[in-house]
C-alpha positions as MATLAB code, in Angstrom:
seq = 'XXXXXXXXXXXXXXXXXXXXXXXXXXXXXXXXXXXXXXXXXXXXXXXXXXXXXXXXXXXXXXXXXXXXXXXXXXXXXXXXXXXXXXXXXXXXXXXXXXXXXXXXXXXXXXXXXXXXXXXXXXXXXXXXXXXXXXXXXXXXXXXXXXXXXXXXXXXXXXXXXXXXXXXXXXXXXXXXXXXXXXXXXXXXXXXXXXXXXXXXXXXXXXXXXXXXXXXXXXXXXXXXXXXXXXXXXXXXXXXXXXXXXXXXXXXXXXXXXXXXXXXXXXXXXXXXXXXXXXXXXXXXXXXXXXXXXXXXXXXXXXXXXXXXXXXXXXXXXXXXXXXXXXXXXXXXXXXXXXXXXXXXXXXXXXXXXXXXXXXXXXXXXXXXXXXXXXXXXXXXXXXXXXXXXXXXXXXXX';
ca = [
      -0.026   -0.009   -0.025;
       1.272    3.481   -0.950;
       1.702    5.748    2.031;
       1.211    8.957    0.127;
      -1.466    9.675   -2.636;
      -0.023    9.756   -6.147;
      -1.745   13.005   -6.964;
       0.436   14.907   -4.498;
       3.467   14.244   -6.778;
       2.005   16.719   -9.283;
       1.425   19.534   -6.854;
       3.744   22.516   -6.751;
       3.987   26.233   -6.566;
       6.593   28.587   -8.040;
       6.277   31.191   -5.383;
       6.992   28.631   -2.606;
       9.404   26.431   -4.322;
      12.982   25.293   -3.404;
      14.375   28.791   -3.943;
      12.015   30.059   -1.317;
      13.368   27.637    1.231;
      16.865   28.497    0.181;
      15.984   32.218    0.857;
      14.897   31.365    4.311;
      18.163   29.529    4.944;
      20.020   32.688    3.865;
      17.896   34.762    6.382;
      18.809   32.250    9.141;
      22.445   32.863    8.295;
      21.843   36.616    8.958;
      21.669   37.794    5.364;
      19.010   40.136    4.171;
      16.946   38.771    1.225;
      14.522   40.821   -0.841;
      11.638   38.591   -1.583;
      10.136   39.453   -4.892;
       8.341   36.150   -5.151;
       4.960   36.665   -3.546;
       2.212   39.267   -4.022;
       1.767   39.816   -0.245;
       1.333   43.637    0.360;
       1.404   43.453    4.174;
       4.980   42.084    4.053;
       6.043   45.326    2.470;
       4.304   47.744    4.797;
       0.925   48.133    3.148;
      -1.659   48.975    5.843;
      -5.233   47.843    6.409;
      -7.847   50.286    5.092;
      -9.227   52.335    8.036;
     -12.752   51.654    6.748;
     -12.153   47.875    7.124;
     -10.502   48.227   10.521;
     -13.518   50.171   11.811;
     -16.019   47.685   10.391;
     -14.291   44.738   11.851;
     -13.500   46.093   15.407;
     -16.977   47.613   15.785;
     -18.685   44.357   14.769;
     -16.371   41.620   15.966;
     -19.101   40.251   18.212;
     -21.038   39.216   15.067;
     -18.289   36.896   14.058;
     -18.696   34.340   16.878;
     -20.969   31.895   15.009;
     -21.019   30.142   11.670;
     -22.306   32.149    8.749;
     -24.747   31.020    6.159;
     -23.193   28.290    3.939;
     -22.939   30.876    1.125;
     -21.804   33.661    3.428;
     -23.326   36.566    5.328;
     -26.290   38.131    3.492;
     -25.003   41.648    3.766;
     -21.601   40.604    2.422;
     -23.129   38.841   -0.569;
     -25.444   41.837   -1.222;
     -22.300   44.020   -1.374;
     -20.722   41.608   -3.859;
     -23.884   41.515   -5.844;
     -24.070   45.200   -6.179;
     -20.328   45.369   -7.129;
     -20.698   42.875  -10.088;
     -23.981   44.379  -11.251;
     -22.244   47.688  -11.257;
     -19.662   46.258  -13.561;
     -22.127   45.033  -16.077;
     -22.676   41.421  -15.018;
     -26.233   40.033  -15.543;
     -27.993   36.710  -15.175;
     -27.226   35.990  -11.561;
     -28.626   36.736   -8.152;
     -27.511   36.852   -4.565;
     -27.926   33.134   -4.069;
     -25.331   32.572   -6.906;
     -22.654   34.079   -4.697;
     -20.431   31.929   -2.409;
     -17.810   33.541   -0.059;
     -14.733   31.443    0.622;
     -11.542   31.560    2.643;
      -9.577   33.342   -0.162;
      -9.669   32.614   -3.830;
      -7.632   29.472   -2.991;
     -10.595   27.885   -1.297;
     -12.999   29.245   -4.042;
     -10.817   27.505   -6.683;
     -11.007   24.285   -4.694;
     -14.787   24.534   -4.403;
     -15.145   25.136   -8.126;
     -12.808   22.261   -9.098;
     -14.467   19.871   -6.733;
     -17.905   20.657   -7.956;
     -17.082   20.567  -11.672;
     -14.386   18.063  -12.578;
     -14.491   14.364  -13.192;
     -11.605   12.130  -14.056;
     -10.728   12.571  -17.742;
     -12.028   16.156  -17.956;
      -9.787   18.539  -19.699;
      -9.239   22.091  -18.454;
      -7.846   24.771  -20.798;
      -5.471   26.999  -18.791;
      -3.184   29.815  -19.977;
       0.542   29.595  -20.256;
       1.907   31.297  -18.332;
      -0.546   30.549  -15.463;
      -0.731   30.894  -11.705;
      -0.377   27.441  -10.362;
      -3.367   27.460   -7.951;
      -5.702   26.431  -10.762;
      -3.634   23.643  -12.276;
      -3.042   22.234   -8.698;
      -6.793   22.154   -8.052;
      -7.432   20.451  -11.388;
      -4.812   17.774  -10.569;
      -6.317   17.221   -7.076;
      -9.600   16.520   -8.842;
      -8.167   14.178  -11.421;
      -8.753   16.636  -14.263;
      -6.055   17.250  -16.969;
      -4.700   20.754  -17.499;
      -4.152   21.574  -21.221;
      -2.128   24.673  -21.794;
      -2.978   27.344  -24.349;
      -0.500   29.964  -25.260;
      -0.637   33.624  -24.414;
       1.192   35.703  -27.078;
       3.882   37.890  -25.749;
       4.022   39.760  -29.114;
       0.270   40.523  -28.804;
       0.488   42.094  -25.294;
       0.309   38.599  -23.752;
      -3.345   38.060  -24.987;
      -4.547   34.503  -25.235;
      -3.881   32.971  -28.597;
      -7.492   32.182  -29.663;
      -6.435   29.983  -32.657;
      -4.385   27.838  -30.438;
      -7.231   27.530  -27.901;
      -9.463   26.345  -30.702;
      -6.927   23.646  -31.711;
      -6.942   22.240  -28.187;
     -10.714   21.719  -27.821;
     -11.701   18.041  -27.669;
     -14.807   16.114  -26.637;
     -13.255   16.000  -23.124;
     -12.834   19.700  -22.747;
     -15.060   21.015  -19.985;
     -13.860   24.502  -19.042;
     -11.561   27.258  -19.900;
      -9.639   29.480  -17.379;
      -8.964   33.224  -17.868;
      -6.788   35.078  -15.407;
      -7.495   38.668  -16.197;
      -5.708   40.877  -15.214;
      -3.044   38.188  -15.631;
      -0.689   36.669  -13.153;
       2.304   36.612  -13.884;
       2.298   39.125  -16.774;
       0.080   41.889  -15.242;
      -1.736   42.573  -18.514;
      -5.303   43.220  -19.420;
      -7.034   41.180  -22.124;
      -8.687   43.008  -24.983;
     -12.389   43.064  -25.406;
     -12.069   41.487  -28.864;
     -10.187   38.493  -27.341;
     -12.796   38.078  -24.553;
     -15.564   38.095  -27.068;
     -13.842   35.423  -29.292;
     -13.400   33.198  -26.214;
     -17.104   33.674  -25.309;
     -17.976   32.636  -28.772;
     -15.692   29.499  -28.562;
     -17.172   28.550  -25.228;
     -20.711   28.968  -26.584;
     -19.961   26.843  -29.643;
     -18.361   24.091  -27.645;
     -20.542   24.154  -24.494;
     -17.699   25.192  -22.260;
     -17.761   26.621  -18.802;
     -15.649   29.745  -18.436;
     -13.812   30.280  -15.130;
     -12.565   33.908  -14.714;
     -10.072   34.743  -12.067;
     -10.362   38.481  -11.673;
      -8.740   39.152   -8.315;
      -6.668   42.097   -9.702;
      -9.614   43.824  -11.484;
      -9.395   46.939   -9.247;
      -5.618   47.378   -9.503;
      -5.512   48.822  -13.103;
      -3.147   51.669  -14.059;
      -3.185   54.601  -16.529;
      -6.983   54.979  -16.719;
      -7.396   51.624  -18.408;
     -10.524   49.612  -17.848;
     -10.933   45.911  -16.892;
     -13.670   44.250  -18.643;
     -15.302   41.388  -16.587;
     -15.779   38.197  -18.583;
     -19.294   37.735  -17.250;
     -20.251   41.100  -18.727;
     -19.405   39.971  -22.240;
     -21.953   37.121  -22.440;
     -25.270   36.175  -20.818;
     -25.695   32.815  -22.534;
     -22.405   31.128  -21.438;
     -21.949   29.813  -17.949;
     -19.287   31.979  -16.266;
     -17.904   31.433  -12.768;
     -15.947   34.576  -11.544;
     -13.486   34.360   -8.733;
     -12.606   37.605   -6.939;
     -11.669   38.876   -3.459;
      -9.989   41.572   -1.244;
      -6.469   40.173   -0.837;
      -4.787   42.463   -3.399;
      -7.153   45.492   -3.905;
      -7.378   46.145   -0.097;
      -4.130   44.468    1.052;
      -5.980   41.821    3.083;
      -4.155   38.640    2.183;
      -4.220   37.353    5.754;
      -8.011   37.808    6.023;
      -8.363   35.132    3.324;
     -11.311   36.830    1.679;
     -12.540   35.507   -1.611;
     -15.772   34.779   -3.346;
     -17.246   33.264   -6.483;
     -20.174   34.438   -8.612;
     -22.077   32.068  -10.924;
     -23.721   33.816  -13.979;
     -25.356   32.548  -17.151;
     -28.241   30.460  -18.207;
     -30.635   29.710  -15.371;
     -30.721   25.966  -15.709;
     -26.886   25.582  -15.800;
     -26.503   28.049  -13.049;
     -28.870   26.247  -10.807;
     -27.100   22.870  -11.277;
     -23.650   24.337  -10.526;
     -25.041   26.268   -7.565;
     -26.448   23.081   -6.064;
     -23.110   21.288   -6.479;
     -21.054   24.128   -5.005;
     -23.500   24.313   -2.062;
     -22.898   20.660   -1.300;
     -19.120   21.415   -1.366;
     -19.516   24.571    0.694;
     -21.396   22.616    3.359;
     -18.420   20.466    4.129;
     -16.498   23.441    5.662;
     -19.650   24.710    7.426;
     -19.034   28.325    6.576;
     -16.334   30.862    5.541;
     -14.460   32.797    8.160;
     -16.961   35.186    9.689;
     -14.466   37.949   10.661;
     -13.372   38.674    7.072;
     -16.932   38.684    5.846;
     -17.622   41.758    7.980;
     -14.970   43.564    6.028;
     -16.491   42.978    2.548;
     -19.196   45.740    2.525;
     -16.777   48.318    3.967;
     -13.992   47.380    1.526;
     -16.185   47.315   -1.528;
     -17.557   50.788   -0.825;
     -14.040   52.095   -0.171;
     -12.623   52.625   -3.730;
     -10.481   55.538   -2.528;
      -8.179   53.196   -0.694;
      -7.402   51.217   -3.876;
      -7.356   54.201   -6.134;
      -4.743   56.007   -4.109;
      -2.292   53.146   -4.634;
      -2.601   53.161   -8.448;
      -2.806   56.877   -9.209;
       0.315   58.888   -9.961;
       2.107   59.456   -6.711;
       0.636   56.258   -5.131;
       2.780   53.433   -3.904;
       1.895   50.879   -6.687;
       2.057   53.437   -9.393;
       5.545   54.752   -8.438;
       6.941   51.257   -7.692;
       5.834   50.201  -11.223;
       7.443   53.296  -12.706;
      10.817   52.758  -11.100;
      10.785   48.963  -11.912;
      10.228   49.805  -15.598;
      12.751   52.619  -15.481;
      15.425   50.329  -14.212;
      14.489   47.355  -16.496;
      14.809   49.636  -19.515;
      18.606   50.084  -18.583;
      19.390   46.367  -18.692;
      20.841   44.949  -21.858;
      19.659   41.505  -22.667;
      16.047   41.647  -21.542;
      12.698   42.879  -22.780;
       9.266   43.055  -21.147;
       5.692   43.926  -21.772;
       4.681   46.784  -19.448;
       1.999   45.644  -17.072;
      -1.435   47.249  -17.217;
      -2.490   46.050  -13.779;
      -1.636   44.065  -10.635;
       1.876   44.147   -9.199;
       3.884   41.908  -11.587;
       5.996   42.092  -14.596;
       7.354   39.120  -16.569;
      10.620   39.943  -18.303;
      12.209   37.919  -21.062;
      16.014   37.164  -21.032;
      17.629   37.350  -24.454;
      20.535   35.148  -23.388;
      20.908   31.409  -23.348;
      19.530   30.076  -20.158;
      19.539   26.320  -19.818;
      17.644   26.202  -16.582;
      15.630   29.083  -15.282;
      15.382   27.484  -11.847;
      19.119   27.494  -11.616;
      19.219   31.115  -13.055;
      16.987   32.329  -10.200;
      18.812   30.240   -7.617;
      22.180   31.748   -8.625;
      20.692   35.198   -8.638;
      19.483   34.566   -5.044;
      22.817   33.265   -3.868;
      24.836   36.079   -5.485;
      22.538   39.025   -5.024;
      20.111   37.912   -2.305;
      17.112   38.796   -4.515;
      14.356   36.136   -4.864;
      12.253   36.010   -8.010;
      10.148   33.243   -9.522;
      11.328   31.434  -12.682;
       8.975   31.337  -15.657;
       8.740   27.564  -15.379;
       6.948   28.203  -11.977;
       4.017   29.621  -14.052;
       4.001   26.719  -16.583;
       5.967   28.753  -19.163;
       7.456   26.378  -21.681;
      10.938   28.052  -22.223;
      13.644   28.946  -19.735;
      13.770   32.622  -20.606;
      11.343   34.461  -18.223;
      11.037   35.320  -14.660;
       8.412   37.264  -12.589;
       9.176   40.345  -10.537;
       6.820   41.364   -7.751;
       6.779   45.246   -7.530;
       5.805   45.652   -3.886;
       8.872   46.927   -2.033;
       9.473   50.622   -1.579;
      10.890   52.523   -4.517;
      14.536   52.588   -3.497;
      14.578   48.956   -2.526;
      13.044   48.047   -5.817;
      15.566   50.215   -7.660;
      18.414   48.453   -5.988;
      16.992   45.019   -6.617;
      16.467   45.594  -10.321;
      19.914   46.982  -10.643;
      21.348   43.897   -8.985;
      19.407   41.774  -11.481;
      20.855   43.872  -14.302;
      24.391   43.359  -12.994;
      23.865   39.671  -12.631;
      22.343   39.325  -16.162;
      25.241   41.345  -17.742;
      27.603   38.682  -16.525;
      25.782   35.754  -18.072;
];
């Protein structure tokens, strides 16, 4: 009898891989490591919104018991109004489930949807949460290309070539992690048409939808179509710097009959955990009504805006790399124009020599060893120094 389940062998994450543990070893040796591997704003001094702090501290007594299986009614009402305000139709408050972060939301979705042999179309590059959940539920992830020469938009023709009788769902991460780009309306419409023609479910991870720069606009996938089943995942971890609150949700929209069947399945899954964390649900109405907190980070002079600016400024000085400037989120995904045999070794050597931790492109299921992800969360001067150290390291390759 095997001691460990075989499925665990396929599980992994680029942001918490071997290099991460090596970085912790360096810190134990007394060395200072700048961790640009994880989008965790609190680790870099981002504070809780005052509106959220007030809501939680004044209502903490309400968090003692289990919530409704789907979540507190007032929290779901706030989520409903938010998505309606962004043009989403064909759903109601009962189609909203609150989870302990998008991580649990992804688990609930995968458990409710996937059978052994189902194929799940996911982008390359892709945040590993979704492929891990597919593997844990015996589904097969099939990677479609995102085109760096087309602002990292999904290659719709490549997606079409991958659809088989076993294809069940397609994943969109928009704004994207790790590239930080927004997908065009035209591409979203083409994917909606493809899903409609092939009876596919669309899963839309839109956790970064409020962190968009330069006056650009994020288009929710569910606002593009009313006749395709769309399951949208979102939360407060990034837009309100509340990663530790583990606050996420999903919204099921689309044709009523399909929506009801998926709702029933997810309700069964949600009942296993009894209810989402009650404290973080108190924060949801306050956070979603506080757009000023988020906007002040992404406007000129705000932390994220200025950190993005200095990262790009310093990247522009490095010979041997190129990059697509991110539209949103807190990431950029540069390409190295030098021969790299192993991107994991490249990032390990960078860590050992410069004490800067980044994630190799292979950690996001990118097929070649020529990319890495930078997290743009440290203060401006720390980021400037880190990118210069990367440049010095790359110049010696």
